[in-house]
C-alpha positions as CSV (number, residue, x, y, z in Angstrom):
1,X,79.0,65.5,126.1
2,X,76.1,63.6,127.6
3,X,75.2,62.1,124.2
4,X,78.7,60.8,123.6
5,X,78.7,59.3,127.1
6,X,75.4,57.6,126.4
7,X,76.7,56.2,123.1
8,X,79.9,55.0,124.8
9,X,77.7,53.2,127.5
10,X,75.6,51.6,124.7
11,X,78.7,50.4,122.9
12,X,80.3,49.1,126.1
13,X,77.2,47.0,126.9
14,X,76.9,45.6,123.4
15,X,80.6,44.8,123.4
16,X,80.3,42.9,126.8
17,X,77.1,41.1,125.5
18,X,78.9,39.9,122.4
19,X,81.9,38.8,124.5
20,X,79.5,36.6,126.4
21,X,77.9,35.3,123.2
22,X,81.4,34.6,121.6
23,X,82.4,32.6,124.7
24,X,79.4,30.3,124.0
25,X,80.3,30.2,120.3
26,X,83.9,29.3,120.9
27,X,83.1,26.5,123.3
28,X,80.4,25.2,121.0
29,X,82.8,25.3,118.0
30,X,85.6,23.7,119.9
31,X,83.4,20.8,121.1
32,X,81.5,20.6,117.8
33,X,78.0,20.9,119.3
34,X,76.8,22.6,116.2
35,X,74.6,25.4,117.5
36,X,77.0,28.2,116.8
37,X,75.7,28.5,113.3
38,X,72.4,29.5,114.7
39,X,73.6,31.6,117.6
40,X,75.7,34.0,115.6
41,X,73.1,35.2,113.1
42,X,70.2,35.2,115.6
43,X,72.3,37.3,118.1
44,X,72.7,40.0,115.4
45,X,69.0,39.7,114.5
46,X,68.0,39.9,118.2
47,X,69.9,43.1,118.7
48,X,68.4,44.8,115.7
49,X,64.9,43.7,116.6
50,X,65.3,45.1,120.2
51,X,66.5,48.4,118.7
52,X,63.5,48.4,116.3
53,X,60.8,47.5,118.9
54,X,62.0,50.2,121.2
55,X,61.3,52.9,118.5
56,X,58.1,51.1,117.5
57,X,56.7,51.2,121.1
58,X,57.6,54.8,121.4
59,X,55.8,55.5,118.1
60,X,52.7,53.5,119.2
61,X,52.6,55.4,122.5
62,X,52.8,58.7,120.6
63,X,50.1,58.0,118.0
64,X,47.8,56.1,120.5
65,X,45.9,54.0,117.9
66,X,44.4,50.7,119.1
67,X,44.4,49.2,115.6
68,X,48.1,49.8,115.3
69,X,48.7,48.0,118.6
70,X,46.7,45.1,117.4
71,X,48.5,45.0,114.1
72,X,51.9,44.8,115.9
73,X,50.6,42.0,118.1
74,X,49.4,40.1,114.9
75,X,52.9,40.6,113.4
76,X,54.5,39.3,116.6
77,X,52.2,36.3,116.5
78,X,53.2,35.5,112.9
79,X,56.9,35.8,113.6
80,X,56.5,33.6,116.7
81,X,54.6,31.0,114.6
82,X,57.3,31.0,112.0
83,X,60.1,30.5,114.5
84,X,58.2,27.7,116.3
85,X,57.3,25.9,113.1
86,X,60.9,25.6,112.1
87,X,61.5,23.4,115.1
88,X,58.9,20.9,113.9
89,X,60.9,18.0,112.2
90,X,58.2,15.5,111.2
91,X,58.3,15.8,107.4
92,X,55.1,14.0,106.9
93,X,53.3,17.2,107.7
94,X,53.3,20.1,105.2
95,X,55.3,23.1,106.2
96,X,52.4,25.5,105.4
97,X,50.1,23.4,107.7
98,X,52.7,23.4,110.5
99,X,53.0,27.2,110.2
100,X,49.2,27.7,110.0
101,X,48.4,25.5,113.0
102,X,51.2,27.1,115.0
103,X,49.7,30.5,114.3
104,X,46.2,29.4,115.2
105,X,47.4,27.8,118.4
106,X,49.6,30.7,119.6
107,X,46.9,33.2,118.6
108,X,43.9,31.4,120.0
109,X,45.3,30.6,123.4
110,X,47.1,33.9,124.1
111,X,44.5,36.2,122.6
112,X,42.0,34.6,124.9
113,X,44.3,35.5,127.8
114,X,44.6,39.1,126.6
115,X,40.9,39.3,126.2
116,X,40.4,38.3,129.8
117,X,43.0,40.8,130.9
118,X,41.2,43.6,129.1
119,X,37.6,42.6,129.9
120,X,38.5,42.4,133.6
121,X,40.0,45.8,133.6
122,X,43.5,44.5,134.5
123,X,45.1,45.6,131.2
124,X,44.3,48.6,129.0
125,X,44.6,48.9,125.2
126,X,47.4,51.4,125.5
127,X,50.6,50.4,123.7
128,X,52.8,50.5,126.7
129,X,50.6,48.1,128.5
130,X,49.1,45.8,125.8
131,X,52.1,45.2,123.5
132,X,54.7,44.1,126.2
133,X,52.2,41.8,127.9
134,X,51.2,40.3,124.5
135,X,54.8,39.8,123.7
136,X,55.3,38.0,127.0
137,X,52.4,35.6,126.3
138,X,53.1,35.0,122.6
139,X,56.7,34.3,123.4
140,X,55.6,31.7,126.0
141,X,53.4,30.0,123.5
142,X,56.2,30.0,120.9
143,X,58.6,28.5,123.3
144,X,56.2,25.8,124.3
145,X,55.5,24.8,120.7
146,X,59.2,24.8,120.0
147,X,60.0,22.6,123.0
148,X,57.0,20.3,122.3
149,X,58.1,19.9,118.6
150,X,61.6,18.8,119.7
151,X,60.4,16.4,122.3
152,X,57.8,15.0,119.9
153,X,60.5,14.2,117.4
154,X,62.8,12.6,120.0
155,X,59.9,10.7,121.6
156,X,58.8,9.2,118.3
157,X,62.3,8.3,117.4
158,X,63.0,6.7,120.8
159,X,59.6,4.9,121.3
160,X,58.6,4.1,117.8
161,X,58.5,0.3,118.5
162,X,56.2,0.9,121.5
163,X,53.9,3.1,119.5
164,X,53.8,0.7,116.6
165,X,53.0,-2.1,119.1
166,X,50.1,-0.1,120.4
167,X,48.6,0.2,116.9
168,X,49.3,-3.5,116.3
169,X,47.4,-4.4,119.4
170,X,44.4,-2.4,118.2
171,X,44.9,0.9,120.0
172,X,43.0,3.8,118.5
173,X,44.7,6.9,117.1
174,X,43.2,9.0,119.9
175,X,44.8,6.6,122.5
176,X,48.2,6.9,120.9
177,X,47.8,10.6,120.6
178,X,47.0,10.9,124.3
179,X,50.0,8.7,125.2
180,X,52.3,11.0,123.2
181,X,50.8,14.1,124.8
182,X,51.3,12.6,128.3
183,X,55.0,12.1,127.5
184,X,55.7,15.3,125.7
185,X,53.7,18.0,127.6
186,X,55.5,17.5,130.9
187,X,58.8,18.2,129.1
188,X,57.4,21.2,127.2
189,X,56.2,22.8,130.4
190,X,59.3,22.2,132.6
191,X,60.4,25.8,132.1
192,X,57.3,27.4,133.5
193,X,57.0,24.8,136.3
194,X,60.5,25.6,137.4
195,X,59.6,29.4,137.3
196,X,56.7,28.7,139.7
197,X,59.1,26.9,142.1
198,X,61.8,29.6,141.9
199,X,59.6,32.8,141.9
200,X,60.6,35.1,144.6
201,X,63.3,32.9,146.2
202,X,65.6,32.4,143.2
203,X,64.1,34.4,140.3
204,X,63.0,38.0,140.9
205,X,60.3,38.4,138.3
206,X,60.7,41.5,136.1
207,X,57.0,42.5,136.0
208,X,56.9,42.7,139.8
209,X,60.1,44.7,140.0
210,X,58.9,47.1,137.4
211,X,55.6,47.6,139.3
212,X,57.4,48.1,142.6
213,X,59.7,50.7,141.1
214,X,56.7,52.5,139.7
215,X,55.2,52.8,143.2
216,X,52.7,49.9,143.1
217,X,52.1,48.4,146.6
218,X,54.0,45.1,147.2
219,X,50.8,43.0,147.5
220,X,49.4,44.4,144.3
221,X,52.7,43.8,142.4
222,X,52.9,40.3,143.7
223,X,49.3,39.5,142.7
224,X,50.0,40.9,139.2
225,X,53.1,38.8,138.9
226,X,51.3,35.7,140.0
227,X,48.7,36.4,137.3
228,X,51.4,36.7,134.7
229,X,53.0,33.4,135.8
230,X,49.5,31.7,135.8
231,X,48.9,33.0,132.3
232,X,52.3,31.7,131.1
233,X,51.5,28.3,132.5
234,X,48.1,28.4,130.7
235,X,49.9,29.4,127.5
236,X,52.7,26.9,127.7
237,X,50.3,24.1,128.5
238,X,47.4,24.6,126.1
239,X,49.3,26.1,123.1
240,X,51.2,22.8,122.3
241,X,48.1,20.7,123.2
242,X,46.0,22.7,120.6
243,X,48.8,22.6,118.1
244,X,49.3,18.9,118.3
245,X,45.5,18.2,118.1
246,X,45.3,20.4,115.0
247,X,48.3,18.7,113.4
248,X,47.1,15.2,114.1
249,X,43.6,16.0,113.0
250,X,44.9,17.2,109.7
251,X,47.2,14.2,108.9
252,X,46.8,11.6,111.7
253,X,49.6,10.3,113.9
254,X,52.8,9.5,112.0
255,X,55.4,7.5,113.8
256,X,58.4,8.0,111.5
257,X,60.5,11.0,112.4
258,X,61.1,11.7,108.7
259,X,57.5,11.0,107.8
260,X,58.1,7.5,106.3
């Protein structure tokens, strides 16, 4: 009886979630915004991935092998890089190079943060601690590269005349690259900057709530949540910076959105 009630509760929650998703899809389809083609398949994929990762984490906790935890994080990083690289629209750059540099950027920045967590004794190597925090940081890096890629494309399309003028007046590639970064990075980090502003007064951070419910003192939970926010800021700032420097070092600064 308890099992059937549990399955009914799961079905009800999924049904409600898809009702919300379909509301977005119907509005999008009616107004021809064009993102419903992406929303529908990724919503199914997201649900399946969440089911899968739940069983994976339980398995990792049971076997308690550090190398398996690190392997899962590596797979997460590759998937994040693949998703982020698909947002990069400048065709002058090879797809394999975009994927490679996205992987290097997301991995280098966020693995550094994880290393600091572990070396300072804040985070252990157990699956229930390491994997969720790694996912949080890798997702932040992925999101920032995706946003940066979109803003980069829009910026070059909108300000191509200005950028070409800089080159015509003798500006160096590094000067133009820094100009582009100064325009795109603020847009790529707007999400985390708003999270800093809203933390505690609008948005109740999940890590802090989880720690409080687990019996952690409020000051300790608040300090840990602030560390997470600071780490997300670091990730969302430096991941696209490193990504763009790797890309432009590989092929230079191209001003045509389609690589012309």
